[in-house]
C-alpha positions in Angstrom: 132.4 133.4 131.2 133.6 130.5 133.3 134.0 127.1 131.7 130.7 125.5 132.7 130.2 121.8 132.8 127.9 119.2 131.3 124.3 118.5 132.0 123.1 114.9 132.5 119.4 114.3 131.5 119.3 110.5 131.2 122.5 108.6 132.1 121.2 105.4 130.5 120.7 107.0 127.1 124.1 108.8 127.3 125.8 105.5 128.0 124.2 103.9 124.9 125.6 106.6 122.6 129.0 106.1 120.8 131.8 108.0 122.4 131.9 111.7 121.4 128.4 111.8 120.2 125.2 113.3 121.8 121.7 114.3 121.1 121.1 116.8 124.0 123.0 120.1 124.2 123.1 123.3 126.2 124.4 126.5 124.6 125.4 129.3 126.9 126.6 132.6 125.5 127.3 136.2 126.4 128.0 139.3 124.2 127.2 143.0 123.9 123.5 143.8 123.4 122.7 144.1 119.7 120.0 143.3 117.1 119.6 139.8 115.9 121.3 137.7 118.6 118.3 135.4 119.4 117.4 135.2 115.7 120.9 134.2 114.8 121.0 131.4 117.3 117.5 130.2 116.4 118.3 130.2 112.7 121.4 128.2 113.3 119.5 125.6 115.2 116.3 125.4 113.1 118.2 125.2 109.8 119.7 122.0 111.0 116.5 120.5 112.2 117.4 120.9 115.9 114.6 121.3 118.4 114.8 124.1 121.1 113.6 122.7 124.4 114.3 125.7 126.6 115.5 129.2 126.1 116.3 131.9 128.6 118.0 135.2 128.4 119.0 138.2 130.6 119.7 141.7 129.3 122.1 143.4 131.7 121.2 146.9 130.6 123.6 148.6 133.0 126.5 146.8 131.4 125.0 146.6 127.9 125.4 142.8 127.7 123.2 139.9 127.0 123.4 136.4 128.5 121.5 133.4 126.9 121.0 129.7 127.7 119.4 127.5 125.1 118.8 123.8 125.5 118.1 121.8 122.4 118.0 118.3 121.0 119.2 116.9 117.6 117.4 114.2 115.6 120.6 112.1 115.3 123.7 111.8 117.5 126.3 114.3 116.5 129.8 115.3 117.6 129.9 118.2 120.1 133.2 119.5 119.0 132.2 119.6 115.4 128.9 121.4 116.3 130.8 123.9 118.4 133.1 124.6 115.5 130.1 125.2 113.2 128.6 127.6 115.7 131.8 129.6 115.8 130.6 131.6 112.7 127.6 132.8 114.6 129.7 133.6 117.7 132.2 135.6 115.6 129.3 137.6 114.0 128.2 138.8 117.5 131.6 138.6 119.3 130.2 136.0 121.7 131.9 134.2 124.5 130.2 130.9 124.4 130.2 127.2 125.6 128.4 124.3 124.0 127.9 121.3 126.3 126.4 117.9 125.9 124.7 115.5 128.4 127.8 114.0 129.9 127.5 114.2 133.7 129.6 116.7 135.6 132.3 114.9 137.6 132.5 116.2 141.2 135.3 116.2 143.7 133.9 117.0 147.2 136.3 118.5 149.8 135.4 118.2 153.5 137.0 118.6 156.9 135.1 117.3 160.0 131.5 118.6 159.5 129.5 116.1 157.5 126.1 117.8 156.9 126.8 119.1 153.5 128.6 115.9 152.4 125.7 113.8 153.6 123.1 116.0 151.8 125.0 116.0 148.5 125.5 112.2 148.7 121.7 111.8 149.3 120.8 114.0 146.4 123.3 112.3 144.2 122.0 108.8 145.0 118.5 110.1 144.3 119.6 111.3 140.8 118.9 115.0 141.6 122.3 116.5 141.1 122.8 115.9 137.4 126.4 114.9 138.3 128.6 112.1 139.4 130.5 112.3 142.7 133.8 110.8 141.7 135.8 111.4 144.8 135.9 112.9 148.4 139.1 114.5 149.6 139.7 115.6 153.2 142.4 116.9 155.5 140.9 114.6 158.2 139.7 111.0 158.3 136.5 111.7 160.2 134.1 111.3 157.3 135.6 108.3 155.6 132.8 105.9 156.6 130.2 108.3 155.2 131.8 108.5 151.8 132.9 104.9 151.5 129.6 103.6 152.7 128.1 105.3 149.6 130.7 103.7 147.4 132.7 106.9 146.9 136.5 106.8 147.1 137.8 108.8 150.1 141.4 110.1 150.0 143.0 111.7 153.0 145.4 114.6 152.1 147.0 115.9 155.3 147.5 119.6 155.5 149.8 121.7 157.6 151.3 125.2 157.2 154.5 123.7 155.9 152.9 121.0 153.7 150.4 123.2 151.9 152.2 123.4 148.6 152.6 119.6 148.5 148.9 119.1 149.6 147.7 121.4 146.8 149.9 119.7 144.2 148.4 116.4 145.3 144.9 117.9 144.9 145.7 119.0 141.3 147.0 115.5 140.6 143.7 114.0 141.8 141.7 116.5 139.7 143.5 115.3 136.6 143.5 111.6 137.6 139.8 111.5 138.2 138.9 113.9 135.3 137.2 116.3 137.7 135.0 119.1 136.3 134.0 120.8 139.5 135.5 121.0 143.0 133.0 121.5 145.8 134.1 122.8 149.2 131.5 121.1 151.3 132.7 122.6 154.6 136.4 122.3 153.9 137.9 124.5 156.5 141.1 125.4 154.8 142.1 128.3 152.5 143.3 127.8 149.0 146.4 129.6 147.9 146.0 132.3 145.2 147.8 130.0 142.7 145.4 127.1 143.3 142.4 129.5 143.2 143.5 130.9 139.8 143.8 127.3 138.4 140.3 126.5 139.6 138.6 129.7 138.4 135.0 129.0 137.7 135.4 125.4 138.7 135.2 125.5 142.5 132.2 126.3 144.7 132.4 127.1 148.5 129.7 127.4 151.2 129.8 129.5 154.4 127.4 131.0 156.9 126.2 134.4 155.8 127.1 136.3 159.0 130.4 137.2 157.3 132.0 139.7 157.4 130.5 139.8 160.9 131.0 137.2 163.6 134.4 136.1 162.3 136.5 133.4 163.8 135.5 130.8 166.4 132.0 130.1 167.6 130.1 132.3 165.2 126.7 130.9 166.3 127.5 131.7 169.9 128.4 135.3 168.8 125.1 135.4 166.8 123.1 134.2 169.8 124.7 136.8 172.1 123.7 139.5 169.6 120.1 138.2 169.3 120.1 137.6 165.5 116.8 136.9 163.9 117.9 135.3 160.6 120.4 132.5 159.9 121.7 132.3 156.3 124.3 130.6 154.1 126.0 131.7 150.9 127.3 129.4 148.0 129.8 131.1 145.8 132.6 130.6 143.4 136.0 130.5 145.0 138.3 133.4 144.3 141.4 134.9 145.9 139.2 137.3 147.8 138.2 135.1 150.7 134.5 134.4 150.9 133.8 137.2 148.4 133.5 135.3 145.1 130.5 135.6 142.8 127.4 134.5 144.6 125.4 131.6 143.1 122.8 131.0 145.8 121.8 132.0 149.3 119.4 130.6 151.9 117.8 132.4 154.8 115.9 130.9 157.7 114.1 133.0 160.4 114.9 132.3 164.1 114.0 133.9 167.4 115.0 134.3 171.0 114.1 130.6 171.8 117.0 129.4 169.7 120.2 128.8 171.8 123.6 128.7 170.1 123.3 124.9 169.4 119.9 125.4 167.8 121.2 128.2 165.7 124.0 126.0 164.5 121.6 123.3 163.5 119.5 125.8 161.5 122.8 127.1 159.9 123.6 123.5 158.8 120.3 123.2 157.1 120.8 126.5 155.3 124.3 125.6 154.2 123.2 122.2 152.8 120.3 123.7 150.9 122.2 126.6 149.4 125.2 124.4 148.4 123.1 121.6 146.8 121.2 124.1 144.7 124.4 125.9 143.6 126.0 122.6 142.6 122.9 121.4 140.7 122.5 124.7 138.8 126.2 124.7 137.9 126.0 121.2 136.6 122.9 122.1 134.5 124.8 125.0 132.9 122.4 127.5 134.5 125.1 129.7 136.1 127.0 132.3 134.1 129.5 134.8 135.4 128.6 138.4 134.9 131.6 140.4 136.2 131.8 140.0 139.9 128.2 138.6 140.0 126.3 135.7 138.4 123.3 135.2 136.2 121.4 132.1 137.3 118.8 130.7 134.9 116.6 128.6 137.2 
């Protein structure tokens, strides 16, 4: 399971709590299918007077594994690390891989190049309070979108990138991730490829978006290629970043029907809409601890 981040339910109430304490938690866990898993989790929570607000599970019968997500509240603020240590006894009994998260907002680093539609959409949703996250920083290999980010009060850092400077640029990115305490990196139309080393360091903590023509219509002018072939659907795919380019575990996809009246420019505009919608949903679900890795796929508890 990838290390998932923290859900924010009410930023004001979170800020009022002493550091390290919380009253809202999300437990995500995976293990081999066996008798007593749900009962064991429920008993652990009910015996402490905790209130289950939401429970979802998925039994992957082909793999013989169970994935669960349980959101609960506590009567009094408690320490997440201490509670996680207490739960370890239940986890050991069922050989669970698990994560316990509180309501601290997920800190996002958005990466962009020159196209601003995904950045603009994420900023809008963030300002509306719909992402359950905090956009801490925007990083780009160009300066084109500085005004968009800084106009929203978000720091914008230009990290130039060339073939020869890639190691230095990626080292700088890792410095920024540590400096700004980043939980999730979002490639919001960042048109550069991460090295395998960087990809490994960000496993489960980086989300990318691309048009869903791939592996068809590769290279330049994909929407002109699509128009020339008379496509009838435009789509986008949001997925975790892996060393296999554009083939990471899929979180969300969006598809919009088109027809012969759409020229290449209109198709590109439809594609931008699909990309923005798929990416924002993927980011939101990740930040709410609703996405769990299941091999090369994902389980998404909507």
